[in-house]
Structures are given as C-alpha cells and as structure tokens.
N, C-alpha and C positions, 0 to 999 in steps of 0.2 A: 357568319364568316369570321376570319381571323382579325380583320380590321387593321387599324393603324399599328398595332403591336407586331405585325409581321413584316414591316417595311423598314429598311435602313434609310432614314430620311437624310437629305442633304445637310440639315442642321447639325447632325452628328459628325459628318465629315468636316464641316466648317469648324466645329468646336475642337476637334482633334488637331486640326492644322493651326488653330489659334493658340492652343496650348504650346505646340512646337515652336511657334513664332514668338512666344512670350507676350501675347496680347493681353493676358490677364495678369494682375499683380501677384496672385499666389502662383508660384512656379510648379506646384504639384509634383514634387520629386519623390524619391523613394521614401516610403513610410508615411506619406501624407494620407490622412483618412478622408475618404471621399464618399458621399452619399449621392447616388443618382436616382432621381424620381422619374418614373415613366421610361425606364431603360429600354423597353421594346426588344429589339433583337440583340442588344448588348454591345453594339459597336463602340460607343464611347467608354463604357465600363471596361471592355476588353483592352482597349487602347491604354486607358489609365493604369490598368493592372500590369500588362505585359510590356508596354513601352516605357511608361513612366515609373513603374515600380510602386504604385500606390496600393493601399489597402482599401478596397472598394466594397461598398454595399450597394448592390444593384437591385432596384425594386420596380415592381409593376403590379398590375392587377393579377389576381390568382390565376385567371384563365391564360395569362401569358407567361407564367412562371416556368412551366415545363420547357417551352421553347427557349426562353432566356437562359435557363440552366444548361440546356443542351448545347447552345451556341458557345457559351463560355467554356464548357467542358471540352468541346471539339478543338478549341483554341488554347487549351492548357491553362486556362485562367481560373477555373472553378475551384473553390475551397469550401470546406465546412465551417471554418472559423476565420475571422478577419486576420489577414497577414499581408505584409508587403509583397507585391507582385502577384496578387490574386484577388478574386472577388467572391463574395458570398451573395446569395440571392434570397430576398425576402418578399413576401406578398404585402403590398400596401394599397389600400383603397383610399383615394383622396376624400371620399364622402364619409369616411369613418374616422374615429379618433386614432391618433398615432399609436401604434402598439408600443407598450412600455419596453418590450424587448428590443425594438429598433432604437429607441432613445438610449438604451443601455450600451449600444455599440459605439456611441459617440464619446466625447464631442468630436465633431467633424471639422476638418480644415476647410472643406468646401462642400456645398450642395450644388449639383449640376442639373439643369433643365435643358434638354436638347429637343426642341420642337414640341414641348409639352402644351403650349398655348395654341392648340389647333382647332378647338371648338369652343365657341363662346359660352356654351352651356357648362363647360368643365372648368372655366377659369376661377369661378368663386370657390369651389372645393379645393382647387390647386392652391389658390392664394391662402386659404385657411390652413392648409397643410404646411405651407412654408412658414406662415406666421406662428404656427404651433411649435415648429422647430426652434424658432428664435425666442419663443416664450419659455422654453425649457430652462432648467437650472444652468445648463452649460450649452449655450447656443453655438451654432457653427460660426466659423470665422468669416466665410465668404459665400456669396450666392453668385453663380455664374450661369448666364442664360445665352443660348443660341437658338434663334427662332426665325422662321420666315416672317417677312413683313405682312401681317394680316390683321384683320379687325380683332381677332381673338387675342393677339399680343397686346394691343392697346387696352383691351378690356382687362387683361391680367394685370398690367401695370397699374391701372386705376384701382382694381380690387385689392392689390397688395398695399397700395398707398393708404387704404382705410385703417390699417393696423399701425398705430404709432410706433410700436416697438419693432416692426418688421424692417429689414434692411432697405435702404434707399438705393435704387439701381440707377446707374449712369451708363451711357453708351461707351463702348470701347472705340474711341475715335481714331486711334492709331492702328487699328487692325487693317490688314490687307483687304482690298475690295473684292477679291475673287476667291475667297477661301472655299466656297461651295463648288467651284469649277470641277467638272468631271471630264478628264481628257478623252474618255471613251465615247463621249457624245459630241455631236456637231454643234456649231455656234447657235443654231436655231432650236436646239433641244436642251440647252443648259438650264439648271435649276434657277429659280428666282433668287434674288439677293437675300442674304442671311444677316439679321441684326444680332449684334453681340452686346450684352450688358453685363456689368459686374457691380457688386457692392463695394463700398469704400473700405480700405484697410482699417483695422482697429487702431485706435490712437497708440502711437509709439511702435507700431509694427514696422519691421524692416522690409516690408513688401516682398517677402519670400517665405514659402513653406518648404523650401528645398531641404531635405534631410538626407543623412547617410552619405 
C-alpha cells in the first residue's frame, strides 16, 4: 500500500499554524532555505513555499516522490531548482547516507520534521540523518519538529541525544494548544494533541530568518 506517505497528518497542519503564529524562533520568511524530511503529501512544504515564500527542498522515500512532486505541481509550488516561493523534490532514505547533492543545496535555515517519529523502528535512522546534517561543513540553523505524542517521539528524542553535535530540542511552550484542530470534524473526532519542539537559536542570532 501507499502507507503513511499518502496521508496529510495533523502534525503538518499544526506546524503550518505554528509558523503563522510565530511559535518558532526562525520566522521562515521569503528566501529562507528549508529542508523537509519525510514530506509525505507535501502539505508543509507547499505552505512554506507558497505562503511564506521559502526556497524548499521536500524529501521522502523514492516510492513517495511521484505523489509528492504531483501535489506540489498541482499547487503551483514545484520547481526544478531551489528558488524563493517554490519547492524542489529529492528522494532521501534515512537508512542510507545523505546524498552529496542534497547537502550541496544547503546550508539550510531550518530542517522540518512533521510527524516523522511515527514508528519506533524508524527513529534511529531518522536521528542519524538529522545528526549527519548537523555534522556537515555548513550545518542547518534550526531543527523544527511537530509530532503526535507517542512512544516513537520519545524514542527519537533519546536517539538524537546520543549525538553530541546534534541540536538540543526544547518544547515550544508558548504555542497554542489547539493548533491541530480541524473545524470540519466534531469534538469527538479531533486529532490527538501535537507536540512542538525547536532547537535553540545560534549564539548572537536575532531570532529571525525573515528576508526580503
């Protein structure tokens, strides 16, 4: 089957609303370079490109790339080269080394994980992928996470903590409590709460990547 890559998960909705609310320290304005891991249907990447004007690199497993590319194209966000207001698509397998071509598209202002910690078996490869990005010559500035409260999220946080150079994540305590709410659903059918985490700003940063 198509699996998790065919679903727009509530975490992506919550992430987009959190960006609009200013819950994350990087404001992710026009021209900000953003890498999304496990982009799935592309909801967050499309939002970042079309609403925020970011230059996005949307990634997922090779078997999900065609759908991801098609969704971005239908929404006028797909591009062949990274540029503000658009997204390029690349295949990335967390169980494999990071492609040099992907690292060449950086450095990134932010790396986004929207409900990537969904399976405890996948968190070790995910943590290694994130750690590899921060081990690169020019590491990203921020790691932003939106995820349902589940055992796999706790396992991911522990796995990432094993890498001393990896970013330290802290909860976004000022974020609204109902970012995942879907008005089309009744009270008894609402998604579970979404946890938001972010890494600390680099020393001396003005807490904004708003450009343009």
